[in-house]
PDB file of N, CA, C and O in Angstrom:
ATOM      1  N   MET A   1    -103.334 107.842 -15.799  1.00  0.00           N
ATOM      2  CA  MET A   1    -102.833 109.093 -16.361  1.00  0.00           C
ATOM      3  C   MET A   1    -101.335 109.141 -16.085  1.00  0.00           C
ATOM      4  O   MET A   1    -100.897 109.013 -14.942  1.00  0.00           O
ATOM      5  N   GLY A   2    -100.562 109.326 -17.138  1.00  0.00           N
ATOM      6  CA  GLY A   2     -99.120 109.383 -16.996  1.00  0.00           C
ATOM      7  C   GLY A   2     -98.643 110.745 -16.558  1.00  0.00           C
ATOM      8  O   GLY A   2     -99.419 111.700 -16.531  1.00  0.00           O
ATOM      9  N   ILE A   3     -97.382 110.843 -16.218  1.00  0.00           N
ATOM     10  CA  ILE A   3     -96.789 112.089 -15.755  1.00  0.00           C
ATOM     11  C   ILE A   3     -96.836 113.144 -16.846  1.00  0.00           C
ATOM     12  O   ILE A   3     -96.983 114.331 -16.553  1.00  0.00           O
ATOM     13  N   GLU A   4     -96.712 112.721 -18.125  1.00  0.00           N
ATOM     14  CA  GLU A   4     -96.767 113.676 -19.224  1.00  0.00           C
ATOM     15  C   GLU A   4     -98.160 114.323 -19.322  1.00  0.00           C
ATOM     16  O   GLU A   4     -98.287 115.524 -19.560  1.00  0.00           O
ATOM     17  N   SER A   5     -99.184 113.506 -19.134  1.00  0.00           N
ATOM     18  CA  SER A   5    -100.559 114.010 -19.193  1.00  0.00           C
ATOM     19  C   SER A   5    -100.832 115.001 -18.059  1.00  0.00           C
ATOM     20  O   SER A   5    -101.471 116.033 -18.260  1.00  0.00           O
ATOM     21  N   ILE A   6    -100.349 114.676 -16.895  1.00  0.00           N
ATOM     22  CA  ILE A   6    -100.539 115.568 -15.744  1.00  0.00           C
ATOM     23  C   ILE A   6     -99.804 116.887 -15.998  1.00  0.00           C
ATOM     24  O   ILE A   6    -100.331 117.957 -15.693  1.00  0.00           O
ATOM     25  N   LEU A   7     -98.608 116.815 -16.545  1.00  0.00           N
ATOM     26  CA  LEU A   7     -97.839 118.017 -16.843  1.00  0.00           C
ATOM     27  C   LEU A   7     -98.552 118.897 -17.878  1.00  0.00           C
ATOM     28  O   LEU A   7     -98.618 120.115 -17.713  1.00  0.00           O
ATOM     29  N   VAL A   8     -99.075 118.295 -18.926  1.00  0.00           N
ATOM     30  CA  VAL A   8     -99.831 119.049 -19.930  1.00  0.00           C
ATOM     31  C   VAL A   8    -101.079 119.638 -19.310  1.00  0.00           C
ATOM     32  O   VAL A   8    -101.429 120.780 -19.611  1.00  0.00           O
ATOM     33  N   PHE A   9    -101.752 118.908 -18.467  1.00  0.00           N
ATOM     34  CA  PHE A   9    -102.951 119.362 -17.776  1.00  0.00           C
ATOM     35  C   PHE A   9    -102.642 120.620 -16.960  1.00  0.00           C
ATOM     36  O   PHE A   9    -103.402 121.588 -16.998  1.00  0.00           O
ATOM     37  N   LEU A  10    -101.538 120.604 -16.230  1.00  0.00           N
ATOM     38  CA  LEU A  10    -101.140 121.737 -15.402  1.00  0.00           C
ATOM     39  C   LEU A  10    -100.726 122.934 -16.249  1.00  0.00           C
ATOM     40  O   LEU A  10    -101.038 124.075 -15.909  1.00  0.00           O
ATOM     41  N   ILE A  11    -100.019 122.675 -17.357  1.00  0.00           N
ATOM     42  CA  ILE A  11     -99.587 123.771 -18.227  1.00  0.00           C
ATOM     43  C   ILE A  11    -100.798 124.432 -18.893  1.00  0.00           C
ATOM     44  O   ILE A  11    -100.873 125.658 -18.966  1.00  0.00           O
ATOM     45  N   VAL A  12    -101.728 123.636 -19.371  1.00  0.00           N
ATOM     46  CA  VAL A  12    -102.940 124.185 -19.990  1.00  0.00           C
ATOM     47  C   VAL A  12    -103.718 124.988 -18.938  1.00  0.00           C
ATOM     48  O   VAL A  12    -104.216 126.072 -19.242  1.00  0.00           O
ATOM     49  N   GLY A  13    -103.826 124.483 -17.730  1.00  0.00           N
ATOM     50  CA  GLY A  13    -104.523 125.225 -16.652  1.00  0.00           C
ATOM     51  C   GLY A  13    -103.836 126.532 -16.331  1.00  0.00           C
ATOM     52  O   GLY A  13    -104.504 127.544 -16.121  1.00  0.00           O
ATOM     53  N   ALA A  14    -102.498 126.532 -16.288  1.00  0.00           N
ATOM     54  CA  ALA A  14    -101.750 127.758 -15.980  1.00  0.00           C
ATOM     55  C   ALA A  14    -101.949 128.792 -17.077  1.00  0.00           C
ATOM     56  O   ALA A  14    -102.183 129.967 -16.793  1.00  0.00           O
ATOM     57  N   ILE A  15    -101.856 128.361 -18.330  1.00  0.00           N
ATOM     58  CA  ILE A  15    -102.011 129.306 -19.440  1.00  0.00           C
ATOM     59  C   ILE A  15    -103.443 129.854 -19.450  1.00  0.00           C
ATOM     60  O   ILE A  15    -103.642 131.058 -19.616  1.00  0.00           O
ATOM     61  N   ALA A  16    -104.419 128.996 -19.279  1.00  0.00           N
ATOM     62  CA  ALA A  16    -105.820 129.429 -19.293  1.00  0.00           C
ATOM     63  C   ALA A  16    -106.107 130.395 -18.133  1.00  0.00           C
ATOM     64  O   ALA A  16    -106.786 131.406 -18.316  1.00  0.00           O
ATOM     65  N   GLY A  17    -105.594 130.083 -16.960  1.00  0.00           N
ATOM     66  CA  GLY A  17    -105.796 130.966 -15.807  1.00  0.00           C
ATOM     67  C   GLY A  17    -105.137 132.312 -16.012  1.00  0.00           C
ATOM     68  O   GLY A  17    -105.710 133.344 -15.661  1.00  0.00           O
ATOM     69  N   TRP A  18    -103.919 132.315 -16.586  1.00  0.00           N
ATOM     70  CA  TRP A  18    -103.222 133.553 -16.857  1.00  0.00           C
ATOM     71  C   TRP A  18    -103.978 134.407 -17.871  1.00  0.00           C
ATOM     72  O   TRP A  18    -104.136 135.614 -17.687  1.00  0.00           O
ATOM     73  N   LEU A  19    -104.448 133.760 -18.957  1.00  0.00           N
ATOM     74  CA  LEU A  19    -105.205 134.485 -19.977  1.00  0.00           C
ATOM     75  C   LEU A  19    -106.504 135.040 -19.415  1.00  0.00           C
ATOM     76  O   LEU A  19    -106.883 136.170 -19.722  1.00  0.00           O
ATOM     77  N   ALA A  20    -107.179 134.262 -18.604  1.00  0.00           N
ATOM     78  CA  ALA A  20    -108.414 134.725 -17.986  1.00  0.00           C
ATOM     79  C   ALA A  20    -108.146 135.908 -17.052  1.00  0.00           C
ATOM     80  O   ALA A  20    -108.946 136.841 -16.984  1.00  0.00           O
ATOM     81  N   GLY A  21    -107.023 135.866 -16.337  1.00  0.00           N
ATOM     82  CA  GLY A  21    -106.657 136.996 -15.488  1.00  0.00           C
ATOM     83  C   GLY A  21    -106.394 138.245 -16.262  1.00  0.00           C
ATOM     84  O   GLY A  21    -106.652 139.344 -15.771  1.00  0.00           O
ATOM     85  N   LEU A  22    -105.873 138.106 -17.496  1.00  0.00           N
ATOM     86  CA  LEU A  22    -105.644 139.275 -18.342  1.00  0.00           C
ATOM     87  C   LEU A  22    -106.961 139.799 -18.909  1.00  0.00           C
ATOM     88  O   LEU A  22    -107.145 141.009 -19.041  1.00  0.00           O
ATOM     89  N   ILE A  23    -107.868 138.899 -19.240  1.00  0.00           N
ATOM     90  CA  ILE A  23    -109.140 139.296 -19.832  1.00  0.00           C
ATOM     91  C   ILE A  23    -110.025 139.982 -18.800  1.00  0.00           C
ATOM     92  O   ILE A  23    -110.619 141.024 -19.079  1.00  0.00           O
ATOM     93  N   VAL A  24    -110.112 139.404 -17.619  1.00  0.00           N
ATOM     94  CA  VAL A  24    -110.943 139.949 -16.541  1.00  0.00           C
ATOM     95  C   VAL A  24    -109.990 140.792 -15.675  1.00  0.00           C
ATOM     96  O   VAL A  24    -109.260 140.259 -14.840  1.00  0.00           O
ATOM     97  N   LYS A  25    -110.011 142.080 -15.884  1.00  0.00           N
ATOM     98  CA  LYS A  25    -109.049 142.983 -15.213  1.00  0.00           C
ATOM     99  C   LYS A  25    -109.209 142.903 -13.700  1.00  0.00           C
ATOM    100  O   LYS A  25    -110.312 142.784 -13.166  1.00  0.00           O
ATOM    101  N   GLY A  26    -108.061 142.974 -13.036  1.00  0.00           N
ATOM    102  CA  GLY A  26    -108.052 142.973 -11.582  1.00  0.00           C
ATOM    103  C   GLY A  26    -107.960 141.607 -10.943  1.00  0.00           C
ATOM    104  O   GLY A  26    -108.011 141.498  -9.718  1.00  0.00           O
ATOM    105  N   PHE A  27    -107.826 140.555 -11.745  1.00  0.00           N
ATOM    106  CA  PHE A  27    -107.717 139.214 -11.194  1.00  0.00           C
ATOM    107  C   PHE A  27    -106.456 138.550 -11.662  1.00  0.00           C
ATOM    108  O   PHE A  27    -106.254 138.347 -12.859  1.00  0.00           O
ATOM    109  N   GLY A  28    -105.621 138.218 -10.735  1.00  0.00           N
ATOM    110  CA  GLY A  28    -104.412 137.462 -10.970  1.00  0.00           C
ATOM    111  C   GLY A  28    -104.077 136.789  -9.649  1.00  0.00           C
ATOM    112  O   GLY A  28    -103.944 137.469  -8.632  1.00  0.00           O
ATOM    113  N   PHE A  29    -103.943 135.503  -9.643  1.00  0.00           N
ATOM    114  CA  PHE A  29    -103.750 134.790  -8.374  1.00  0.00           C
ATOM    115  C   PHE A  29    -102.379 134.158  -8.248  1.00  0.00           C
ATOM    116  O   PHE A  29    -102.187 133.308  -7.379  1.00  0.00           O
ATOM    117  N   GLY A  30    -101.421 134.534  -9.073  1.00  0.00           N
ATOM    118  CA  GLY A  30    -100.119 133.896  -9.044  1.00  0.00           C
ATOM    119  C   GLY A  30    -100.153 132.594  -9.824  1.00  0.00           C
ATOM    120  O   GLY A  30    -101.197 132.198 -10.342  1.00  0.00           O
ATOM    121  N   LEU A  31     -99.028 131.942  -9.906  1.00  0.00           N
ATOM    122  CA  LEU A  31     -98.903 130.742 -10.733  1.00  0.00           C
ATOM    123  C   LEU A  31     -99.846 129.627 -10.283  1.00  0.00           C
ATOM    124  O   LEU A  31    -100.597 129.080 -11.090  1.00  0.00           O
ATOM    125  N   ILE A  32     -99.805 129.295  -8.999  1.00  0.00           N
ATOM    126  CA  ILE A  32    -100.649 128.208  -8.504  1.00  0.00           C
ATOM    127  C   ILE A  32    -102.125 128.584  -8.577  1.00  0.00           C
ATOM    128  O   ILE A  32    -102.951 127.764  -8.976  1.00  0.00           O
ATOM    129  N   GLY A  33    -102.459 129.792  -8.205  1.00  0.00           N
ATOM    130  CA  GLY A  33    -103.833 130.244  -8.273  1.00  0.00           C
ATOM    131  C   GLY A  33    -104.378 130.247  -9.687  1.00  0.00           C
ATOM    132  O   GLY A  33    -105.526 129.873  -9.928  1.00  0.00           O
ATOM    133  N   ASN A  34    -103.519 130.686 -10.642  1.00  0.00           N
ATOM    134  CA  ASN A  34    -103.939 130.696 -12.047  1.00  0.00           C
ATOM    135  C   ASN A  34    -104.163 129.271 -12.544  1.00  0.00           C
ATOM    136  O   ASN A  34    -105.090 129.025 -13.315  1.00  0.00           O
ATOM    137  N   MET A  35    -103.322 128.327 -12.109  1.00  0.00           N
ATOM    138  CA  MET A  35    -103.532 126.915 -12.500  1.00  0.00           C
ATOM    139  C   MET A  35    -104.872 126.423 -11.985  1.00  0.00           C
ATOM    140  O   MET A  35    -105.633 125.789 -12.715  1.00  0.00           O
ATOM    141  N   VAL A  36    -105.158 126.719 -10.722  1.00  0.00           N
ATOM    142  CA  VAL A  36    -106.424 126.265 -10.143  1.00  0.00           C
ATOM    143  C   VAL A  36    -107.607 126.884 -10.865  1.00  0.00           C
ATOM    144  O   VAL A  36    -108.581 126.197 -11.172  1.00  0.00           O
ATOM    145  N   VAL A  37    -107.525 128.196 -11.141  1.00  0.00           N
ATOM    146  CA  VAL A  37    -108.599 128.876 -11.873  1.00  0.00           C
ATOM    147  C   VAL A  37    -108.773 128.272 -13.259  1.00  0.00           C
ATOM    148  O   VAL A  37    -109.902 128.049 -13.695  1.00  0.00           O
ATOM    149  N   GLY A  38    -107.681 128.006 -13.954  1.00  0.00           N
ATOM    150  CA  GLY A  38    -107.741 127.404 -15.281  1.00  0.00           C
ATOM    151  C   GLY A  38    -108.324 126.011 -15.271  1.00  0.00           C
ATOM    152  O   GLY A  38    -109.126 125.666 -16.138  1.00  0.00           O
ATOM    153  N   ILE A  39    -107.927 125.197 -14.288  1.00  0.00           N
ATOM    154  CA  ILE A  39    -108.437 123.822 -14.196  1.00  0.00           C
ATOM    155  C   ILE A  39    -109.922 123.825 -13.856  1.00  0.00           C
ATOM    156  O   ILE A  39    -110.699 123.083 -14.456  1.00  0.00           O
ATOM    157  N   ILE A  40    -110.318 124.655 -12.897  1.00  0.00           N
ATOM    158  CA  ILE A  40    -111.726 124.745 -12.559  1.00  0.00           C
ATOM    159  C   ILE A  40    -112.526 125.298 -13.738  1.00  0.00           C
ATOM    160  O   ILE A  40    -113.654 124.875 -13.987  1.00  0.00           O
ATOM    161  N   GLY A  41    -111.933 126.241 -14.454  1.00  0.00           N
ATOM    162  CA  GLY A  41    -112.584 126.794 -15.631  1.00  0.00           C
ATOM    163  C   GLY A  41    -112.769 125.744 -16.713  1.00  0.00           C
ATOM    164  O   GLY A  41    -113.784 125.742 -17.409  1.00  0.00           O
ATOM    165  N   ALA A  42    -111.793 124.845 -16.862  1.00  0.00           N
ATOM    166  CA  ALA A  42    -111.934 123.780 -17.831  1.00  0.00           C
ATOM    167  C   ALA A  42    -113.102 122.856 -17.464  1.00  0.00           C
ATOM    168  O   ALA A  42    -113.843 122.410 -18.340  1.00  0.00           O
ATOM    169  N   PHE A  43    -113.260 122.576 -16.181  1.00  0.00           N
ATOM    170  CA  PHE A  43    -114.385 121.762 -15.743  1.00  0.00           C
ATOM    171  C   PHE A  43    -115.725 122.460 -15.983  1.00  0.00           C
ATOM    172  O   PHE A  43    -116.696 121.836 -16.410  1.00  0.00           O
ATOM    173  N   ILE A  44    -115.760 123.766 -15.701  1.00  0.00           N
ATOM    174  CA  ILE A  44    -116.995 124.530 -15.930  1.00  0.00           C
ATOM    175  C   ILE A  44    -117.354 124.499 -17.413  1.00  0.00           C
ATOM    176  O   ILE A  44    -118.497 124.210 -17.770  1.00  0.00           O
ATOM    177  N   ALA A  45    -116.387 124.795 -18.272  1.00  0.00           N
ATOM    178  CA  ALA A  45    -116.650 124.783 -19.706  1.00  0.00           C
ATOM    179  C   ALA A  45    -116.953 123.378 -20.191  1.00  0.00           C
ATOM    180  O   ALA A  45    -117.753 123.208 -21.112  1.00  0.00           O
ATOM    181  N   GLY A  46    -116.335 122.365 -19.595  1.00  0.00           N
ATOM    182  CA  GLY A  46    -116.603 120.974 -19.961  1.00  0.00           C
ATOM    183  C   GLY A  46    -118.038 120.554 -19.704  1.00  0.00           C
ATOM    184  O   GLY A  46    -118.584 119.713 -20.418  1.00  0.00           O
ATOM    185  N   PHE A  47    -118.646 121.139 -18.686  1.00  0.00           N
ATOM    186  CA  PHE A  47    -120.063 120.832 -18.410  1.00  0.00           C
ATOM    187  C   PHE A  47    -120.989 121.750 -19.189  1.00  0.00           C
ATOM    188  O   PHE A  47    -122.035 121.321 -19.676  1.00  0.00           O
ATOM    189  N   LEU A  48    -120.600 123.029 -19.305  1.00  0.00           N
ATOM    190  CA  LEU A  48    -121.476 124.027 -19.926  1.00  0.00           C
ATOM    191  C   LEU A  48    -121.584 123.877 -21.423  1.00  0.00           C
ATOM    192  O   LEU A  48    -122.694 123.887 -21.957  1.00  0.00           O
ATOM    193  N   PHE A  49    -120.461 123.738 -22.130  1.00  0.00           N
ATOM    194  CA  PHE A  49    -120.467 123.727 -23.591  1.00  0.00           C
ATOM    195  C   PHE A  49    -121.278 122.570 -24.190  1.00  0.00           C
ATOM    196  O   PHE A  49    -122.097 122.805 -25.079  1.00  0.00           O
ATOM    197  N   PRO A  50    -121.076 121.335 -23.732  1.00  0.00           N
ATOM    198  CA  PRO A  50    -121.907 120.267 -24.303  1.00  0.00           C
ATOM    199  C   PRO A  50    -123.393 120.432 -24.008  1.00  0.00           C
ATOM    200  O   PRO A  50    -124.242 120.017 -24.797  1.00  0.00           O
ATOM    201  N   ALA A  51    -123.696 121.038 -22.875  1.00  0.00           N
ATOM    202  CA  ALA A  51    -125.107 121.229 -22.518  1.00  0.00           C
ATOM    203  C   ALA A  51    -125.814 122.186 -23.472  1.00  0.00           C
ATOM    204  O   ALA A  51    -127.007 122.039 -23.738  1.00  0.00           O
ATOM    205  N   ILE A  52    -125.064 123.174 -23.988  1.00  0.00           N
ATOM    206  CA  ILE A  52    -125.672 124.120 -24.940  1.00  0.00           C
ATOM    207  C   ILE A  52    -125.287 123.828 -26.384  1.00  0.00           C
ATOM    208  O   ILE A  52    -125.655 124.577 -27.289  1.00  0.00           O
ATOM    209  N   GLY A  53    -124.544 122.737 -26.605  1.00  0.00           N
ATOM    210  CA  GLY A  53    -124.275 122.273 -27.952  1.00  0.00           C
ATOM    211  C   GLY A  53    -123.101 122.926 -28.645  1.00  0.00           C
ATOM    212  O   GLY A  53    -123.081 122.981 -29.874  1.00  0.00           O
ATOM    213  N   ILE A  54    -122.125 123.421 -27.913  1.00  0.00           N
ATOM    214  CA  ILE A  54    -120.963 124.068 -28.499  1.00  0.00           C
ATOM    215  C   ILE A  54    -119.784 123.097 -28.485  1.00  0.00           C
ATOM    216  O   ILE A  54    -119.508 122.457 -27.471  1.00  0.00           O
ATOM    217  N   SER A  55    -119.097 122.994 -29.616  1.00  0.00           N
ATOM    218  CA  SER A  55    -117.901 122.174 -29.715  1.00  0.00           C
ATOM    219  C   SER A  55    -116.768 123.016 -30.282  1.00  0.00           C
ATOM    220  O   SER A  55    -116.924 123.652 -31.324  1.00  0.00           O
ATOM    221  N   LEU A  56    -115.642 123.022 -29.608  1.00  0.00           N
ATOM    222  CA  LEU A  56    -114.503 123.822 -30.061  1.00  0.00           C
ATOM    223  C   LEU A  56    -113.433 122.995 -30.728  1.00  0.00           C
ATOM    224  O   LEU A  56    -112.384 123.535 -31.079  1.00  0.00           O
ATOM    225  N   GLY A  57    -113.646 121.738 -30.914  1.00  0.00           N
ATOM    226  CA  GLY A  57    -112.662 120.879 -31.561  1.00  0.00           C
ATOM    227  C   GLY A  57    -111.805 120.156 -30.556  1.00  0.00           C
ATOM    228  O   GLY A  57    -112.174 120.016 -29.390  1.00  0.00           O
ATOM    229  N   SER A  58    -110.634 119.687 -31.022  1.00  0.00           N
ATOM    230  CA  SER A  58    -109.722 118.955 -30.150  1.00  0.00           C
ATOM    231  C   SER A  58    -108.321 119.489 -30.330  1.00  0.00           C
ATOM    232  O   SER A  58    -108.049 120.247 -31.261  1.00  0.00           O
ATOM    233  N   GLY A  59    -107.449 119.100 -29.455  1.00  0.00           N
ATOM    234  CA  GLY A  59    -106.061 119.560 -29.485  1.00  0.00           C
ATOM    235  C   GLY A  59    -105.732 120.472 -28.314  1.00  0.00           C
ATOM    236  O   GLY A  59    -106.605 120.840 -27.529  1.00  0.00           O
ATOM    237  N   VAL A  60    -104.476 120.823 -28.211  1.00  0.00           N
ATOM    238  CA  VAL A  60    -104.001 121.626 -27.072  1.00  0.00           C
ATOM    239  C   VAL A  60    -104.550 123.043 -27.158  1.00  0.00           C
ATOM    240  O   VAL A  60    -105.000 123.582 -26.147  1.00  0.00           O
ATOM    241  N   LEU A  61    -104.525 123.666 -28.347  1.00  0.00           N
ATOM    242  CA  LEU A  61    -105.022 125.032 -28.474  1.00  0.00           C
ATOM    243  C   LEU A  61    -106.514 125.088 -28.159  1.00  0.00           C
ATOM    244  O   LEU A  61    -106.970 126.042 -27.528  1.00  0.00           O
ATOM    245  N   SER A  62    -107.262 124.111 -28.575  1.00  0.00           N
ATOM    246  CA  SER A  62    -108.668 124.051 -28.264  1.00  0.00           C
ATOM    247  C   SER A  62    -108.870 123.882 -26.768  1.00  0.00           C
ATOM    248  O   SER A  62    -109.780 124.482 -26.196  1.00  0.00           O
ATOM    249  N   ALA A  63    -108.041 123.079 -26.131  1.00  0.00           N
ATOM    250  CA  ALA A  63    -108.135 122.875 -24.678  1.00  0.00           C
ATOM    251  C   ALA A  63    -107.845 124.186 -23.939  1.00  0.00           C
ATOM    252  O   ALA A  63    -108.512 124.510 -22.956  1.00  0.00           O
ATOM    253  N   ILE A  64    -106.852 124.932 -24.414  1.00  0.00           N
ATOM    254  CA  ILE A  64    -106.524 126.222 -23.794  1.00  0.00           C
ATOM    255  C   ILE A  64    -107.666 127.195 -23.945  1.00  0.00           C
ATOM    256  O   ILE A  64    -108.043 127.869 -22.986  1.00  0.00           O
ATOM    257  N   LEU A  65    -108.234 127.280 -25.161  1.00  0.00           N
ATOM    258  CA  LEU A  65    -109.376 128.161 -25.384  1.00  0.00           C
ATOM    259  C   LEU A  65    -110.572 127.774 -24.533  1.00  0.00           C
ATOM    260  O   LEU A  65    -111.232 128.629 -23.943  1.00  0.00           O
ATOM    261  N   HIS A  66    -110.843 126.485 -24.474  1.00  0.00           N
ATOM    262  CA  HIS A  66    -111.956 125.931 -23.694  1.00  0.00           C
ATOM    263  C   HIS A  66    -111.781 126.306 -22.215  1.00  0.00           C
ATOM    264  O   HIS A  66    -112.701 126.830 -21.586  1.00  0.00           O
ATOM    265  N   ALA A  67    -110.602 126.034 -21.677  1.00  0.00           N
ATOM    266  CA  ALA A  67    -110.338 126.320 -20.263  1.00  0.00           C
ATOM    267  C   ALA A  67    -110.327 127.804 -19.991  1.00  0.00           C
ATOM    268  O   ALA A  67    -110.746 128.227 -18.913  1.00  0.00           O
ATOM    269  N   THR A  68    -109.864 128.614 -20.929  1.00  0.00           N
ATOM    270  CA  THR A  68    -109.846 130.072 -20.736  1.00  0.00           C
ATOM    271  C   THR A  68    -111.250 130.622 -20.656  1.00  0.00           C
ATOM    272  O   THR A  68    -111.544 131.451 -19.794  1.00  0.00           O
ATOM    273  N   ILE A  69    -112.122 130.173 -21.540  1.00  0.00           N
ATOM    274  CA  ILE A  69    -113.515 130.646 -21.489  1.00  0.00           C
ATOM    275  C   ILE A  69    -114.166 130.258 -20.176  1.00  0.00           C
ATOM    276  O   ILE A  69    -114.868 131.067 -19.569  1.00  0.00           O
ATOM    277  N   GLY A  70    -113.942 129.037 -19.733  1.00  0.00           N
ATOM    278  CA  GLY A  70    -114.478 128.615 -18.448  1.00  0.00           C
ATOM    279  C   GLY A  70    -113.897 129.396 -17.292  1.00  0.00           C
ATOM    280  O   GLY A  70    -114.612 129.718 -16.343  1.00  0.00           O
ATOM    281  N   ALA A  71    -112.598 129.712 -17.352  1.00  0.00           N
ATOM    282  CA  ALA A  71    -111.955 130.482 -16.277  1.00  0.00           C
ATOM    283  C   ALA A  71    -112.481 131.910 -16.260  1.00  0.00           C
ATOM    284  O   ALA A  71    -112.652 132.486 -15.186  1.00  0.00           O
ATOM    285  N   VAL A  72    -112.743 132.496 -17.436  1.00  0.00           N
ATOM    286  CA  VAL A  72    -113.330 133.835 -17.463  1.00  0.00           C
ATOM    287  C   VAL A  72    -114.713 133.809 -16.825  1.00  0.00           C
ATOM    288  O   VAL A  72    -115.056 134.713 -16.063  1.00  0.00           O
ATOM    289  N   ILE A  73    -115.506 132.795 -17.123  1.00  0.00           N
ATOM    290  CA  ILE A  73    -116.824 132.658 -16.488  1.00  0.00           C
ATOM    291  C   ILE A  73    -116.668 132.568 -14.969  1.00  0.00           C
ATOM    292  O   ILE A  73    -117.419 133.205 -14.231  1.00  0.00           O
ATOM    293  N   LEU A  74    -115.700 131.784 -14.501  1.00  0.00           N
ATOM    294  CA  LEU A  74    -115.448 131.623 -13.077  1.00  0.00           C
ATOM    295  C   LEU A  74    -115.061 132.975 -12.448  1.00  0.00           C
ATOM    296  O   LEU A  74    -115.587 133.341 -11.397  1.00  0.00           O
ATOM    297  N   LEU A  75    -114.152 133.704 -13.084  1.00  0.00           N
ATOM    298  CA  LEU A  75    -113.698 134.985 -12.522  1.00  0.00           C
ATOM    299  C   LEU A  75    -114.803 136.024 -12.495  1.00  0.00           C
ATOM    300  O   LEU A  75    -114.874 136.829 -11.567  1.00  0.00           O
ATOM    301  N   VAL A  76    -115.672 136.018 -13.506  1.00  0.00           N
ATOM    302  CA  VAL A  76    -116.797 136.937 -13.513  1.00  0.00           C
ATOM    303  C   VAL A  76    -117.754 136.593 -12.377  1.00  0.00           C
ATOM    304  O   VAL A  76    -118.264 137.488 -11.702  1.00  0.00           O
ATOM    305  N   LEU A  77    -118.003 135.289 -12.160  1.00  0.00           N
ATOM    306  CA  LEU A  77    -118.852 134.881 -11.039  1.00  0.00           C
ATOM    307  C   LEU A  77    -118.244 135.259  -9.703  1.00  0.00           C
ATOM    308  O   LEU A  77    -118.966 135.675  -8.797  1.00  0.00           O
ATOM    309  N   ILE A  78    -116.925 135.123  -9.558  1.00  0.00           N
ATOM    310  CA  ILE A  78    -116.245 135.536  -8.321  1.00  0.00           C
ATOM    311  C   ILE A  78    -116.413 137.029  -8.109  1.00  0.00           C
ATOM    312  O   ILE A  78    -116.687 137.476  -6.995  1.00  0.00           O
ATOM    313  N   ARG A  79    -116.250 137.797  -9.167  1.00  0.00           N
ATOM    314  CA  ARG A  79    -116.416 139.259  -9.060  1.00  0.00           C
ATOM    315  C   ARG A  79    -117.822 139.620  -8.644  1.00  0.00           C
ATOM    316  O   ARG A  79    -117.999 140.507  -7.809  1.00  0.00           O
ATOM    317  N   ILE A  80    -118.842 138.959  -9.202  1.00  0.00           N
ATOM    318  CA  ILE A  80    -120.237 139.239  -8.858  1.00  0.00           C
ATOM    319  C   ILE A  80    -120.500 138.909  -7.390  1.00  0.00           C
ATOM    320  O   ILE A  80    -121.161 139.677  -6.690  1.00  0.00           O
ATOM    321  N   VAL A  81    -119.988 137.775  -6.922  1.00  0.00           N
ATOM    322  CA  VAL A  81    -120.183 137.370  -5.533  1.00  0.00           C
ATOM    323  C   VAL A  81    -119.481 138.331  -4.583  1.00  0.00           C
ATOM    324  O   VAL A  81    -120.030 138.671  -3.535  1.00  0.00           O
ATOM    325  N   LYS A  82    -118.273 138.776  -4.934  1.00  0.00           N
ATOM    326  CA  LYS A  82    -117.533 139.709  -4.061  1.00  0.00           C
ATOM    327  C   LYS A  82    -118.241 141.056  -3.961  1.00  0.00           C
ATOM    328  O   LYS A  82    -118.200 141.690  -2.907  1.00  0.00           O
ATOM    329  N   GLN A  83    -118.883 141.501  -5.026  1.00  0.00           N
ATOM    330  CA  GLN A  83    -119.563 142.760  -5.015  1.00  0.00           C
ATOM    331  C   GLN A  83    -120.885 142.731  -4.262  1.00  0.00           C
ATOM    332  O   GLN A  83    -121.376 143.772  -3.824  1.00  0.00           O
ATOM    333  N   ALA A  84    -121.457 141.559  -4.111  1.00  0.00           N
ATOM    334  CA  ALA A  84    -122.762 141.422  -3.451  1.00  0.00           C
ATOM    335  C   ALA A  84    -122.654 141.557  -1.955  1.00  0.00           C
ATOM    336  O   ALA A  84    -123.661 141.466  -1.253  1.00  0.00           O
TER     337      ALA A  84
END
């Protein structure tokens, strides 16, 4: 993986984490935290979507949407665990 790929990976994670923080009110972890949430969300969606047969296409916008949905799922799970 080249430096450009890593940079795109981090940018997509940051955008997805930021969007998920806006969607799920009360969650924002700063730049680094949002990147981590976005990257973990991308992994969650990467396992979940193929298992249920959903395909969002390819490209950067699709990757951002994919990671954002996964990050929202992650933030909702965090909220449920914190409330328990």
